C-alpha positions as CSV (number, residue, x, y, z in Angstrom):
1,M,-22.2,-74.5,-7.3
2,Q,-22.1,-77.9,-7.9
3,A,-23.1,-80.0,-4.7
4,Q,-19.4,-81.9,-4.7
5,T,-17.5,-79.3,-5.5
6,G,-18.9,-77.3,-2.4
7,L,-18.5,-80.5,-0.7
8,A,-15.2,-80.8,-1.8
9,L,-14.4,-77.2,-1.0
10,A,-15.9,-77.6,2.6
11,I,-13.5,-80.4,3.6
12,V,-10.4,-78.7,2.3
13,A,-11.1,-76.2,4.6
14,I,-12.3,-78.5,7.8
15,L,-8.2,-80.2,7.5
16,L,-6.9,-76.9,6.6
17,V,-7.9,-75.1,9.7
18,K,-7.3,-78.9,11.7
19,H,-3.5,-78.6,10.9
20,M,-3.6,-74.9,11.8
21,V,-5.3,-75.9,15.9
22,F,-2.8,-79.5,16.1
23,D,0.3,-77.8,14.2
24,F,-0.5,-74.6,15.6
25,V,-2.0,-73.7,18.6
26,L,-2.3,-77.4,20.4
27,Q,0.3,-78.3,19.8
28,T,2.6,-79.0,23.0
29,P,6.2,-78.3,24.0
30,Y,6.1,-82.2,24.5
31,Q,5.6,-83.2,21.1
32,L,8.0,-81.1,19.6
33,A,10.3,-81.7,21.7
34,N,10.2,-85.5,20.8
35,K,8.6,-85.9,17.2
36,H,12.7,-86.4,16.2
37,Q,12.6,-90.0,18.1
38,Y,11.1,-92.4,16.1
39,G,8.1,-94.5,18.3
40,H,7.8,-91.3,20.5
41,P,4.6,-91.1,22.4
42,G,5.3,-87.0,22.4
43,G,4.9,-88.0,17.9
44,L,2.2,-90.7,18.1
45,L,-0.2,-88.3,20.4
46,H,0.9,-85.2,17.6
47,A,-0.4,-87.6,14.8
48,G,-3.3,-89.6,16.7
49,L,-4.4,-85.9,17.5
50,H,-4.8,-84.9,13.5
51,A,-6.1,-88.3,13.2
52,I,-8.8,-87.2,16.2
53,G,-8.9,-84.1,13.7
54,T,-10.1,-85.1,10.6
55,L,-12.9,-87.0,12.2
56,A,-14.3,-83.7,11.5
57,A,-14.1,-84.5,7.5
58,I,-14.5,-87.4,7.9
59,A,-17.9,-86.1,9.4
60,V,-19.1,-84.2,5.9
61,A,-18.1,-86.6,3.9
62,R,-19.7,-89.6,5.2
63,P,-17.8,-92.3,3.6
64,S,-17.6,-96.0,4.0
65,P,-16.4,-97.1,7.5
66,A,-13.9,-98.9,5.2
67,I,-12.8,-95.6,3.5
68,A,-12.5,-93.7,6.9
69,A,-11.0,-95.9,8.2
70,V,-7.9,-96.1,5.7
71,V,-8.1,-91.9,5.4
72,L,-7.5,-92.0,8.9
73,A,-4.8,-94.4,8.6
74,A,-3.3,-92.4,5.8
75,E,-3.3,-89.2,8.2
76,F,-2.2,-91.1,11.0
77,A,1.1,-92.3,9.0
78,V,2.1,-89.8,6.6
79,H,1.8,-86.7,9.1
80,Y,3.5,-89.0,12.2
81,N,6.5,-89.3,9.0
82,V,6.6,-86.6,7.4
83,D,6.8,-84.8,10.7
84,W,9.4,-87.3,11.9
85,A,11.7,-87.0,8.8
86,K,11.4,-83.1,8.6
87,E,13.1,-82.9,12.7
88,Q,15.6,-85.4,11.1
89,L,16.4,-83.3,8.7
90,L,16.7,-80.5,10.8
91,R,18.5,-82.1,13.5
92,R,20.9,-83.5,11.4
93,A,21.9,-80.0,9.7
94,G,21.7,-77.9,12.6
95,W,20.3,-75.3,10.5
96,P,19.1,-72.8,13.4
97,R,15.7,-70.7,12.3
98,T,17.6,-67.6,11.1
99,D,18.6,-70.1,8.3
100,G,16.4,-69.6,4.6
101,R,17.4,-73.7,4.4
102,Y,15.5,-73.7,7.8
103,W,12.3,-72.5,6.7
104,A,12.6,-74.3,2.9
105,V,12.3,-77.9,5.1
106,F,9.6,-76.3,7.6
107,G,8.1,-75.0,4.5
108,A,8.0,-78.6,2.2
109,D,6.7,-79.9,5.9
110,Q,3.6,-78.2,5.1
111,L,3.2,-78.4,1.9
112,I,3.4,-81.9,2.5
113,H,0.8,-81.8,4.9
114,N,-1.4,-79.9,2.4
115,L,-0.9,-81.7,-0.6
116,G,-2.1,-84.9,1.2
117,Y,-4.8,-83.2,1.9
118,L,-5.9,-82.7,-1.2
119,V,-5.8,-86.1,-2.1
120,M,-7.7,-86.9,1.7
121,T,-10.3,-84.9,0.2
122,A,-10.7,-86.7,-3.5
123,V,-10.9,-89.9,-1.9
124,L,-13.6,-89.0,0.5
125,V,-15.7,-87.0,-2.3
126,S,-15.2,-90.2,-4.9
């Protein structure tokens, strides 16, 4: 395996584990209950913790400080806005968790986050 391929796979793995930890293990009821209110500290905290978790991938990639800052800012902004938009759609639609449309939206939210991690990886290894 080429070194750059190994680096890219390591970064993706770090970002996916980070996502699991901050979205499913450590996310608090306070964060969950308030992500639908734009600018609420609960949603900002959630996105901020994701950005902090991304520091592990940055430590492995060792990009320039400018690239690191752009990746962290993008992770925060994209994660925050994707989660907010998901919450807006689900609350306005009123779909319960037993409705397949709820899970389609939830899955799309996760897909967007994961595609973002691929973009972040491409930036960090280039």
